[in-house]
N, C-alpha and C positions, 0 to 999 in steps of 0.2 A: 458488563459491559454487551450489549445486544449487537448479534449479529450485523454485520455491515457489510458492502461493497465499496471497495476502492479502487483507484487506478495510479499505479506510480508517474508521475508527473516530472520528477527532477533525480538525477543522482548526482551527490559532490560526493568522491572519494568511495568510502566503505557504509556510506548512509544514502538512506531513498526520502522523500517528501512523498506522501501519500494526499490525495484529496480525496473525500468522499463523495460518492454519487451525489449529483445534486446540489452539492455545499460550494461555497466559496474560497478562494484564495487563504484568508484570514483565518478557515478553518482547517488547514493542510495540517499534517501530524509528519514529523523528522522520527524515522525509526533505522537503525541499523541494518544493512543489507542480509546480515547472519541471520536474522530473525524472519528473514522472506524466503518463500520456495526458490530451489534452486534454479538458475537463469532468467530470473526477474530482471525485465529492464523499463525502459521509459515506454509507456503506453500499457505496459501490462495492467489487466485488470485482475483483482483479485477479491476473495470475499474472507471474513474474518468472522470467525465463531469458534469460542470456549478456547483461548489464546491459541489460536492456530489462526495461520494465511495459509490459503488455496488458490491457485490459480482457477481463473473462469476462462472457460474454451467458450 
């Protein structure tokens, strides 16, 4: 998978919905919070590359 930037748009329990920059809601992905950096919350911007998410500041 190529590098991509995402925004956390919703959190439900221990899972988060991520939306890729420039994509619409039908392309959202559902992922466990445990796979995201500590402190990730709604509105957090993330960069995905080589099976790792990092926070974009």
